[in-house]
C-alpha positions as CSV (number, residue, x, y, z in Angstrom):
1,X,-14.9,31.4,3.6
2,X,-13.2,29.4,6.2
3,X,-9.6,28.1,6.1
4,X,-8.7,24.6,6.8
5,X,-7.0,26.3,9.8
6,X,-6.3,29.7,11.2
7,X,-3.2,31.7,11.3
8,X,0.2,30.1,11.7
9,X,1.8,30.5,15.0
10,X,5.2,29.6,13.6
11,X,7.9,31.9,12.1
12,X,7.6,33.1,8.5
13,X,10.5,30.9,7.5
14,X,8.1,27.9,7.5
15,X,7.2,24.9,9.7
16,X,9.7,22.8,11.5
17,X,10.2,19.2,10.6
18,X,10.8,16.0,12.4
19,X,14.1,14.1,12.6
20,X,15.4,15.6,9.3
21,X,16.8,19.2,9.3
22,X,16.7,21.6,6.4
23,X,14.8,20.8,3.2
24,X,13.3,17.3,2.9
25,X,15.0,14.9,0.6
26,X,13.3,12.4,-1.7
27,X,14.4,9.6,0.6
28,X,12.6,11.0,3.6
29,X,9.3,9.4,2.6
30,X,10.9,6.0,2.2
31,X,12.5,6.4,5.7
32,X,9.2,7.4,7.2
33,X,7.4,4.5,5.5
34,X,10.0,2.1,6.9
35,X,9.3,3.4,10.4
36,X,5.6,3.2,10.0
37,X,5.8,-0.4,8.6
38,X,8.1,-1.5,11.4
39,X,5.9,0.0,14.2
40,X,2.7,-1.3,12.7
41,X,4.0,-4.8,12.2
42,X,5.1,-5.0,15.8
43,X,1.9,-3.7,17.2
44,X,-0.6,-5.3,14.7
45,X,1.0,-8.6,13.8
46,X,-0.8,-10.4,11.0
47,X,-2.9,-7.3,10.0
48,X,-2.9,-6.1,6.4
49,X,-1.1,-2.9,5.5
50,X,-3.4,0.0,4.9
51,X,-4.5,0.7,1.3
52,X,-6.4,3.9,2.2
53,X,-4.9,7.1,3.6
54,X,-7.2,9.7,5.2
55,X,-6.2,13.4,5.9
56,X,-8.3,15.0,8.7
57,X,-8.7,18.8,8.4
58,X,-9.4,21.5,11.0
59,X,-11.5,20.3,13.9
60,X,-12.0,16.9,12.3
61,X,-9.1,15.2,14.2
62,X,-11.5,13.5,16.6
63,X,-12.7,11.3,13.7
64,X,-9.5,9.3,14.4
65,X,-11.1,8.1,17.6
66,X,-13.3,5.8,15.5
67,X,-10.3,3.8,14.5
68,X,-9.9,0.6,16.4
69,X,-6.7,-1.3,17.3
70,X,-4.8,1.9,16.6
71,X,-1.0,2.5,16.4
72,X,-0.2,6.2,16.8
73,X,3.1,7.7,15.6
74,X,3.9,11.4,16.1
75,X,5.0,13.4,13.1
76,X,8.1,14.3,15.0
77,X,9.1,10.6,15.0
78,X,9.0,10.4,11.2
79,X,11.7,11.6,8.8
80,X,10.8,14.8,6.9
81,X,7.3,15.1,8.4
82,X,6.3,18.7,9.1
83,X,5.1,19.9,12.5
84,X,1.6,21.5,12.4
85,X,1.5,24.9,13.9
86,X,-2.2,25.6,14.0
87,X,-5.0,24.7,16.4
88,X,-7.0,21.7,15.4
89,X,-4.1,19.8,13.9
90,X,-2.4,17.5,16.4
91,X,0.3,15.9,14.1
92,X,-0.1,12.2,14.4
93,X,-0.2,9.2,12.0
94,X,-2.7,6.6,13.2
95,X,-2.9,3.2,11.6
96,X,-5.8,0.9,12.5
97,X,-9.1,-0.4,11.5
98,X,-12.1,1.7,10.3
99,X,-14.8,-0.9,10.4
100,X,-13.2,-4.0,8.7
101,X,-10.8,-1.9,6.6
102,X,-7.2,-1.1,7.5
103,X,-6.5,2.6,7.1
104,X,-3.7,5.1,7.6
105,X,-4.9,8.4,9.0
106,X,-3.1,11.8,9.1
107,X,-4.4,13.7,12.1
108,X,-3.5,17.2,11.0
109,X,-1.9,18.9,8.1
110,X,0.5,21.8,7.4
111,X,-0.7,24.6,5.1
112,X,1.1,26.5,2.4
113,X,0.6,29.7,4.3
114,X,2.8,28.3,7.1
115,X,5.8,28.6,4.7
116,X,6.0,25.5,2.5
117,X,3.5,24.6,-0.3
118,X,5.1,21.1,-0.4
119,X,4.9,20.5,3.4
120,X,2.6,17.5,2.9
121,X,4.7,15.9,0.2
122,X,6.6,13.5,2.5
123,X,3.5,12.3,4.4
124,X,1.5,11.6,1.2
125,X,4.4,9.9,-0.5
126,X,5.0,8.0,2.7
127,X,1.5,6.7,2.5
128,X,2.1,5.5,-1.1
129,X,5.3,3.8,0.0
130,X,3.5,2.0,2.9
131,X,1.1,0.5,0.4
132,X,-1.8,2.9,0.1
133,X,-3.4,3.4,-3.3
134,X,-6.2,5.8,-2.3
135,X,-6.2,9.2,-0.5
136,X,-9.3,10.5,1.1
137,X,-9.0,14.2,2.0
138,X,-11.2,16.2,4.3
139,X,-11.3,19.9,5.0
140,X,-13.3,22.7,6.6
141,X,-14.4,25.2,4.0
142,X,-16.5,28.3,3.5
143,X,-19.5,28.4,1.3
144,X,-19.6,30.6,-1.8
145,X,-23.3,29.9,-2.3
146,X,-26.3,31.0,-0.2
147,X,-27.9,27.6,-0.7
148,X,-24.9,25.7,0.5
149,X,-25.4,26.3,4.2
150,X,-23.1,25.7,7.2
151,X,-23.2,22.1,8.2
152,X,-23.4,20.8,4.7
153,X,-21.1,18.1,3.4
154,X,-19.8,18.6,-0.2
155,X,-17.9,16.1,-2.3
156,X,-15.3,18.0,-4.2
157,X,-15.6,17.3,-8.0
158,X,-12.8,19.7,-9.2
159,X,-10.7,22.5,-7.9
160,X,-9.3,25.9,-8.9
161,X,-5.8,26.8,-7.5
162,X,-5.8,30.5,-6.6
163,X,-3.0,30.2,-4.1
164,X,-0.2,31.4,-6.4
165,X,1.8,28.3,-5.4
166,X,2.4,24.7,-6.4
167,X,4.0,21.9,-4.4
168,X,5.7,20.5,-7.5
169,X,7.7,23.6,-8.3
170,X,11.4,22.8,-8.5
171,X,13.4,19.7,-9.8
172,X,11.2,16.7,-10.5
173,X,12.0,13.2,-9.1
174,X,11.1,10.9,-11.9
175,X,11.1,8.0,-9.4
176,X,8.1,9.6,-7.7
177,X,6.1,10.9,-10.6
178,X,6.1,12.6,-14.0
179,X,7.3,16.1,-14.6
180,X,3.9,17.1,-16.1
181,X,1.2,15.1,-14.2
182,X,-2.3,15.3,-15.7
183,X,-5.0,16.8,-13.5
184,X,-8.1,15.7,-15.5
185,X,-10.3,13.7,-13.2
186,X,-8.0,14.6,-10.3
187,X,-11.0,13.7,-8.1
188,X,-11.7,10.1,-9.1
189,X,-15.2,9.8,-10.7
190,X,-15.7,6.3,-9.3
191,X,-14.8,7.5,-5.8
192,X,-17.2,10.5,-6.2
193,X,-19.9,8.0,-7.1
194,X,-19.0,6.0,-4.1
195,X,-19.4,9.0,-1.8
196,X,-22.8,9.7,-3.3
197,X,-23.9,6.0,-2.8
198,X,-22.6,6.0,0.8
199,X,-24.5,9.2,1.5
200,X,-27.7,7.8,0.1
201,X,-27.3,4.6,2.0
202,X,-26.9,6.4,5.3
203,X,-29.5,9.1,4.6
204,X,-26.9,11.9,4.5
205,X,-27.3,15.0,2.5
206,X,-24.3,15.5,0.2
207,X,-23.7,18.4,-2.2
208,X,-21.2,18.4,-5.0
209,X,-19.0,21.3,-6.1
210,X,-15.8,23.0,-7.0
211,X,-13.3,23.9,-4.3
212,X,-11.1,27.0,-4.6
213,X,-7.9,27.2,-2.7
214,X,-6.5,30.5,-1.6
215,X,-3.2,31.0,0.1
216,X,-4.5,32.7,3.3
217,X,-4.0,33.0,6.2
218,X,-6.4,36.0,6.2
219,X,-10.1,35.6,5.4
220,X,-11.3,36.9,2.1
221,X,-12.9,40.3,1.5
222,X,-16.6,40.4,0.4
223,X,-15.4,41.4,-3.1
224,X,-13.1,38.4,-3.3
225,X,-15.9,36.1,-2.2
226,X,-18.1,37.5,-5.0
227,X,-15.2,37.0,-7.5
228,X,-14.6,33.4,-6.5
229,X,-18.2,32.6,-6.8
230,X,-18.3,34.1,-10.3
231,X,-15.2,32.1,-11.3
232,X,-17.2,28.9,-10.7
233,X,-16.3,28.0,-7.1
234,X,-18.8,26.5,-4.6
235,X,-16.5,26.5,-1.6
236,X,-13.2,28.1,-0.6
237,X,-10.4,27.1,1.8
238,X,-6.7,27.1,2.4
239,X,-5.7,23.5,1.9
240,X,-6.5,20.3,0.0
241,X,-5.3,21.4,-3.5
242,X,-1.6,20.9,-2.8
243,X,-2.3,17.5,-1.4
244,X,-4.4,16.5,-4.4
245,X,-1.5,17.6,-6.7
246,X,1.1,15.7,-4.7
247,X,-1.1,12.6,-4.5
248,X,-1.9,12.5,-8.3
249,X,1.8,13.1,-9.0
250,X,2.7,9.9,-7.1
251,X,-0.1,7.8,-8.5
252,X,-2.7,7.8,-5.7
253,X,-6.4,7.9,-6.5
254,X,-8.1,10.9,-4.7
255,X,-11.4,11.8,-3.3
256,X,-12.3,14.6,-1.0
257,X,-15.1,15.9,1.2
258,X,-15.5,19.5,2.5
259,X,-17.3,20.3,5.7
260,X,-19.0,23.6,5.1
261,X,-18.6,25.6,8.4
262,X,-19.7,29.1,7.4
263,X,-21.0,31.3,4.6
264,X,-18.3,33.4,2.9
265,X,-17.7,36.9,4.1
266,X,-20.4,39.2,2.8
267,X,-23.0,36.3,2.4
268,X,-23.9,36.4,6.1
269,X,-24.0,39.0,8.9
270,X,-22.2,36.5,11.1
271,X,-18.4,37.3,11.4
272,X,-16.1,34.6,10.2
273,X,-13.5,33.4,12.7
274,X,-11.3,30.4,13.1
275,X,-13.2,29.4,16.3
276,X,-16.3,29.2,14.1
277,X,-14.4,27.0,11.7
278,X,-13.4,24.6,14.5
279,X,-16.9,24.6,16.1
280,X,-18.6,24.0,12.7
281,X,-16.3,21.1,11.8
282,X,-16.7,19.5,15.2
283,X,-20.5,19.7,15.0
284,X,-20.5,18.1,11.6
285,X,-17.8,15.6,12.4
286,X,-20.2,12.8,13.3
287,X,-21.9,12.9,9.9
288,X,-18.6,13.2,8.0
289,X,-17.4,10.2,10.0
290,X,-20.4,8.2,8.9
291,X,-19.8,9.1,5.3
292,X,-16.1,8.2,5.4
293,X,-16.9,4.8,7.0
294,X,-19.4,4.1,4.2
295,X,-16.9,5.1,1.5
296,X,-14.1,3.1,3.1
297,X,-16.3,0.0,3.4
298,X,-17.0,0.2,-0.3
299,X,-13.4,0.2,-1.4
């Protein structure tokens, strides 16, 4: 497998945050949204607020370079935002145009293995408060199938949470979402169909499959890779699932694409490393960027 990122460089107590100290409060996402709206309105007068938020995974941050008329805001400037501690995650919100569509892009994420399963709750809820109704997630992932080769794009149709954690554990804020959010069709069927149509239109090969999240940060053993495949997984990584849960909890539609960067441990003689993850994601970034542009244009 490959993680969405490698080992955390931060302390075991968890990632640091931006202007807020201590645990994030519910109001942090509203404060962050107000900052984003103010900065974007000043820099992009007359432009519509973004309806689509995009999370870029390990090695995929350069896709943000395709956004025109951009406004970049550091995570450290936004209340409650976490600070990424892993290579390949720069930690910026970028608002601009992808083709003719206004988007909000998260250039980098924080993972549960860095200390907080709910680390991305404030950013995703901020996107909702800004005006987004759709979340497009990307990640680097390891293949659990010999026929799903490195370099493949895979639309995620469902997931299995094997991380042992959940970002909604603890008191629920009924103003944000329900105590027991349903996860049926967590990956919106219409958006999956839109991914397929965009891939066909641009002559891109696109697989479909189930993503399994593990906690990490270590890579799996060969026995674990065999087990995950038998459980019904097609790809494995260390991200994405918490963000899907958070997004569905606050009412966002979700779609996700995994960039397959390697075969799982035991399926190939090639050792799995984080450098391999970043290199594989970078090599496939151009094709993933084309797919994202096609999906965004159809929304």
